[in-house]
N, C-alpha and C positions, 0 to 999 in steps of 0.2 A: 504494500500500500504506500502511496506517495507521501501521505502525511507522516507515516512512521519513518520513512527514509529521511524526511526533513528533520524530524525530531532526533534521529540518530546522529545528526551533525553536531548537536549539543552534547551528545553522549560520548562521542569519539575521544575527546581529550581525557576521559576518565576510564577508558576501556580496560586498562591494566588494574585499576582499583576494583572494577567490577569482576574481572577475571579472578583475582585473589579472594575477593569476597565469596565468589562461587565455590572456590576450592575449600575455603574455611566452612562454607555452608554444607558442602557435601560431607565433610568430616562430622559436622554437627548432626546432620540427619542420619548419617550412617551408624553413629554410636547406638541409638535406641534399637537399631535392627538386630543387635546382639541378643536382645531380651527374649524373643520367641525361641531362638536357637538355644539360649541358656536354659529356658524352660524344658526343652526337649532333652538337653544334656542331663539336667538335674533329675528329671523323671525317669529316663531310660538308663542313664549311665551311673547315676549316684543312688537314687532311691530304689530303682528296680534292678540294680546290679546284683549278680549272683556271685557267691564265693567271697564276699567282703563282710567283715564284721560291722556292727553298728558304729563302733569307735572309728573304724577306717572310713566308713561312709560320712560320718560327721566331720572328720578331719578334711576329707576331700571337698565336702560342701563348703566349709568355712574358708579354705584356701581359694576356692573358685569365687565365692561371693566377696571375699576380701579384695580380690583383683578387680571385680566389677565395681565395688564401692569406690576404690581408688580411681577407677576410670571416670566414674560419674561425679566424684567430688573434686578431683584435681585437674582433670582434662576438659570435661564438658563445659564448666562455667566460663573459663577464659575463652574457649572457642565460641560459645554463645555470645559473650560480650563483644568480641571483635567482629563477629558477623553482623550483629545489630548496629554497632557503631559505624563500621565502614559502609554498610548499606545506607544508613540514614545520612551519613556525611556526604557520600557521593550524590545521593538524590538531592540533598539540600544545595550542594554546589551547582548542580545542573539547573535547578530552579532559579538560583541566584543569577546565573548566566543568561537565562531566558528573560527574566524580568529586566535585567540590565539592558539587554538588546531591545526589548519592547519599549522601555522608557526612552532610550535614544531615538527609537522610531517615532513614538508619539510626539516627541518634541519637534520633529521635522514635519509633522502633518500640518496642513494648512488651516486657516481660519474657516474655510468653507467646510472642512470635515467636522470641526468642532461645532459649527452652526447647525449641522444636520445630525449630530450624534450626541446622545445623552451621556453626561459625565459618568453616571452610575454604571452604564453599559461598559464603558472603557475600564473603569475600576474593577468591575466584575471579571473581566477577561484577564486583566493583569494579576489580580489577586486570586480569585476563586478558581478560574479555569487553569491557570498555571499550576496552582497547588494540586488540582486533580490529576495533572499529568505525572505527578510524583509517583502515583500508583503504577504507571507504566514501567518506571525504573525499578521500584521495589518488587512489584508483582511480575511484570512481563519479562524483565531482564534478569531477575534473581530468583524469586520464589517459584515462578513457573518452571524454570529449568531445574531447580532443586527438587521440586515435587516430581518432575518427570524422571530425574535421576534416581530418586527414592523408589519410584515404581519399578524402574528397570532393575535396580539392585535387588528389590524384593522378589521380582520374578525369577531372577537368576538363582537366588537362594532356594526359592520354592522348587525350581526345576531340579536342583541338586538333591532335594529331599524326595520328591515324587513327581514324575513328569505327568502322569495321568491326572493326578489330583490338581496339578497346576492348570492344566487345560480346562478342567471342570470349573476352577476358580475364575477363569477368564471367559466363561460362557456368556455372561451378560455384557461383556465389554463392547461388542458391536452395537448393542442397543443404547449403551451409554453415549457412544460417539454420535449416533444418529440424533438422539434427543438434544444433545448440546448444540449440534449444528442447526437443528430446526428452531429451537426456542431463542437462540441468541442471534439469529440472523436479522431479526427486527429490532433488537435492543439499541443499536447504535442510533437509529433515527429517533426512537422514543427518548433516549437519554439526551440527545441534542435538544429536543423540544422541551424537555424538563429543565435543562440548563438555561435555555433562552427565557423560559418563564421565570426562573429564579432571578435572572439578570434584570427582568422587568420589575420585580419587586424591589430589588436593590436600587435601581434607577429612580423609581418612584420615591422611595424613602430618602435617597440622597437629595432630591429636589425639595421635598417637603420639609426636611430638617433644616435645609439652608433657608427656606422661605417661611419658617414657623411664625415669624412676626406678622406676615401677611395673613396667615390662617387665623391667628388670634385677633388681629385688628378688625377683620371682617366677620369674626365669629362664625366661621364656616367649618367648625370641627366636625359636625355631623355629616356635612356634605363630603368632606375629605375622608371621613371614616368609610362612607359608602364606596368611594372611589378606590380606597385601599383594599377594602373587602373584595371588590371586583378583581383587582390585580392579584391579590393574594389567593383568591378563589381559582383564578386561571392556573396559578402554579400548583394549587392543591389538585386540580383536575388532572394536570399532566403528570404529577407525582403519583397519583393513584393508578393511572393507566400503566405507568412504568412499574409500579409496585405489583400490580396484578399479573403482568407478564412475567416478572421476575419470580413471583411466588409460584406460578404454574411450572416454571422451569425447575425450580428447586423441588417441588412436589414430585415431579416425574423422575428427575435424575436421582434424588435420594431414595425413591422407591426401588429403582433399578439397582442402585448400589447396595441397598439393604437386602436384596434377594440373594446376592452372592454368598454371604456367610451361611444362609439357610441351605443353599444348594451344597456347599462344602460340608456342612455338618451332616447332612443326609447321606452324601456319598462316602465321606470318611468314616462315619459311624458304621455304615454297612461293611466297609473294609476292615475295621477293627474287630467287629463281631465275627467276621469270617477269617480272621487271622492274617489278613493281607497288609495290616498297618499297625504300628505300635501306638500306644496311647500318647507317648511323648511327641511323636510326629504329628498326631492329630492336634494336640495342644499348640505345637509350634505353628502348624498351618493356620489355625484360627488367628494366632497373633499376626502372622504375615498377611492374611486376608484383610485384617483391619488396617495394617500399614500399607496395603495395596490400594484399598478403596478410600481411606481417609484423604490421601493426596488427590484422588480423583474427585472427591466431594469439594476439596479446596479449589480444585481447578474450575469447578462451576462458579464458586465465589470469585475466582480470578477472572473468569470470563465476564462476569458482571462488572467487576472493577475495571478491567481493561476496556470494556465497552464505554464506560464512563470516561476513562482517561483519553481514549481515542476521540470521543465526541468533544471533549475539552480541547484536545489538540486541534481539531477542526476550527474551533472558535478562536483559539490563540493565533493560528496561522492566517485566519481570515483577517484578523486585525493587522498582523504583520504584513499582509499583502496589500494593504491600503496604499494607493499610489500617492506620491507627492505631487500636489498641484504646483508647488514652488520648489524648485531644485536647482542645484548648480549646473550650469552648462559644462560640457566636457572641457571646453577651453576657458572656463571662468578664471579670473585673476583676482588677487587680493585688492581691496580698496585701500590704497596707500596715499598718504599726504593729501587727504581730502580737504578741499578749499570750501566747497559748499555752493557751487554754481549748479542750479537745477533748471532743467528745461523740459516742458511738456510739449511734445510734438504730435499734433493731430490725435490726441488720446481719446479713445472710445472704450467704454467698459460696461459689461453686463455680468451679473452674477450667474446667469444661466443663458445658454445659447438661445433658448426659446423665448426668453423674456426681452422686453424692451430695454435698450441700453440705459444705464443709470447716468453715464457721462457720455457726451457726444462732441467729438471734434474739439477737444480742449487744447488751446495753444497758449503757453505762458512761459516767459523767460524770467528767472529769478536770479539776481546777481548775488555774489558773495557778500554776506553780512546784511542783506536786505531783510526787512520784516514785512511779510505778506499776511494780510488778514482775509480770511474767507468768510463771507456773510451770506445770509439768505434764509428762506423758510426751511423748516425741518423737512428732510426727505429730498432736498434739492441736489445732494451729491457731494457736500463739503467734506464730510468724514471719509467718504469713499475715495475722494481725490487724494487726500493726504495719506491714506492707507496704501496707496500705490507706491509711495516713495520708499518705505522699508520693505516693499514687496510682500505685504501681507496678502495681496492679490496681484496678479499680473494683468497688464492691459489686454483688452480684447483686440484692439487695433492701435496703431501708432506706437510711440515709445516715450520712455522717461529717461533723461540723460543726467548723469552726475559728473560735473567737470568734463563734459563732452563725451562721456562713455555711457553707452546703453547699460542701465543697471542690471539687465539680464545677463550681461557679460561679466558681472562682478560676483564674487562668492557672497552668498546670502549673509553668512555670519559676519563677514568683515564689513558688509554694507550696514547692517543693523548696529554694528559696534560703533559706528560713527553717527548714530542718530539717538537723540534723547527725546523721550515722550512723557508729557504730563497730561493725563486724561481727566475727564469729569469724575469718573468713578475709578480711582486707582486701587489696584489690588495690593493689600498688604498680607503677608503670610503670618500665621499664628506663631511668630517667634519674637525675638526681642526687637526693640526699636533699632538698635545698632545693626542687627542682622539684616533688617529691611533696607537700611541706608546702604549697607555694603553690597547690595545687589547691583549698585551702579559701578562698583569696582571692588570685587571680592578680596583682592590682595592689599587694599588700602590700609594705612596705619590708623590708629585711634585719633591721632592729631588731624589727619585728613578728614576723618568722619566728623569731628567736632567743627572743623572749619566749614565744611559743606553745610552742616546743620545751622551754623550761625548765618551763613549767606542766605539760607532759606527762611530766616526768622523762626527757626524751630528750636534752637538751643535752649532758650529760656523755659519753654513749657516742658521740654524733655527732662531737664534736670529737676523739675518740680514733680515728676512722676515718682511713684513709690520706690522704684529701683533705678531711676534715671535711665541711662541708655540701655540697661539690661532688663527693663520692664517689658514683659510680653504683651503684645497688642491684641491678642485674641484672634479668632478666625476672621479673616477679611478686615482686620483692624477694628473690630466691633467695640473695643474698649476706648477708642479715641473719637473725638468729634470729627465732623467732616473737614473743618479747617485744619486740624492737626494732621489728619491723614494726608491732605494735600501738601502740607509743608514737608512732611517726610518724603513724599514722592518727589518734590522739587529738590530736596537735599540729595537724594540719590542721583538725580540728573546733574547737579552741581559736581558731585563726586566723579561722575562719569566724564564730564567735561567734553561733550561731543561738539563737532563743528556744525551739526544740523540739529535743529530743535523743532518739535511739533507740540503745540499746545491745543488740545481739543476740549473746548468748553471747560477750561481749567478753573474758572472762577465762578461758574454758575451754581446756583442753589446754596450760596454761603451767606452768613451774616455779614454786615457791613465791616465790622472790625476784622474778621478773618479775611474778607475780600481785600481790604486795604493792605494787610500784611502780605498776603499772597501776591497781589498785584505788584507790590514793591519788590518782592523776591523775583518775580517773573521778569520784571523790567531789567533787573540786574543780570539775571540768567541769560537774557536775550542779547546782551551787549556783545558785539563782534561775532555773532553767529548768524547764519542764515536761519530765519525763524518763520514758521508757518503757524498762524493762529486761527482757530475756529472759535468764533465768539457769538454768543447769543445776545449779550448786552453790548450794544454798539458803542456806548460811551467808554468802554475799556480799550477800544482799538483805534481811537482817533489819531493816535501817535504813529500808526503804522506807515511805512514808506509807501505802500500801495494797499488799497482795499479792493478785493475782487468779489463782486456780487454774482452768485451762481443761482440761476433759476432753471428748473426743469432739466438739470444736467448740462447746462450751457453757461458760458460766461456772458452775462448781459451788460455789465458795467465794470469799469476798472479805472482807478485813479486814487489820488490822495483824498482824505476826508473833505478838504476844502473844495477840491475840484468836483467831487461827486455832489456836494451840497449845492454848488453853483449850478450844476447841470439840472437839478431838481427832477431827477428821474426816480426810479424804483428805490434806490438807496435813500434818497432825500425823504421820500414818503415813509419808508420804514423807520428812519431815524426820528421823524416827527412824531409818529405813533408811539414809539418807545419813550420819547422825551415827555409826551403828555401823560403817559402811564406813570412815569417816575414822579412827575409833579403831583399827580393826583394821589399817589401812594405815600408822598413825603409828609 
């Protein structure tokens, strides 16, 4: 199977660990196989021996059992320990490698992928499904072979004791193979459906936990409970179908394997009665029949486990196969000595080929160090236009040039390394204030962090926090106010010190004091950098070198604030409306 071949790529570096784990496992499973043979020896050659006194029989019994006690006390425990340790160590290392590869992969996936995929679904695949594949390593690559080896060794010993009785013991084996093949043929599909339904529950929970404030503020707990019950009920339905099929398989297979000892007892008992078999051989055979069919029963469990593991592999590699919308061209070069000259040439963009373009024929030259403000009604294409600069999306037609080079010919990482962004809703991770600022430059010193925070007007409020720069901010910065979050976001851009700056609604929805502090920090940040500003409040961008009005995906007006006001076009009317609103609300 192709999915197993792909998984074995991750297994290959640890093949010798697996080999030696198998060798140790064979020793571990082989030791208990002495017990039925020991029972035969004690019954036939010690207890039933003729010509020996009770004292001689007792001495022989104690010497024999002393050797077995030594084997089980001093040899088997360390063998068991190393088998378990190496098996779990190897499996854990393989899962570590897969998750590392997946995390690298999902960091390269585009914004389009994340816009269309629920976060809980991704988390489920990286955590749950990868964890399920561990069973393929433990069961498929180790236990399965150990059980098969145990069966082979048991059959060889049984053949050495009595060929005819061995063949009788294996009489139900063909029925066992047919039942396993029949019942487990459909389990992979059912297991995949069950995993998908579980991922749905996880995705729903992830979204609702993140949005619990909305649920409480709208008092829709009962409504959300019904929705969760529906999602959870879908998983229950898939789980029960899977369980029913598995239960049928176990019922049939265990019935078949339970018949084998009954057949052996019947045939062997007849042989003993008629003098064709010793009692010791009968007892030994019963022991070996159990050791023959117990692994076969475990193989049924293994089939269920492997089916789950393979279904999880399907989901893991489905995520791994997601194509990159944004990727480095084969001849891409590093973006070095970036000055900050940006040019949009006949840029057209649509999120979907079948949809109407969001941007149409945009032409704009931005000189080094210039501040450009984009204004217009919501949905006009302002944020989409600036998102083309760091290649969050690629143009549908035309091109964007940085210092005269098409940005598609630059390595994505190096391009974004030269761009700083402050957004309306900046994400902070649930770590310390210092850690969040260090995202701008992870190798920065403490002094550089403090300097950046001071430049962002953030130092004073940070040192007043319970643990200063070591204060954890909570998930998405929930412990901080909107203005505080913005100033930390600005501080990390100061620390990064990029030649290009993008400010997307960075001062909207803030109180006047926070807006003043942030605007002051942003003005300082924008000095000597090529800066793009998207602003809802027009009074904050009157200082811009040029203001670009975008309407319906096209540039309709462009100029300084004074030039556009003199023109008395769309910008003039928009500014007048906002000015009247501000006067009325003051």
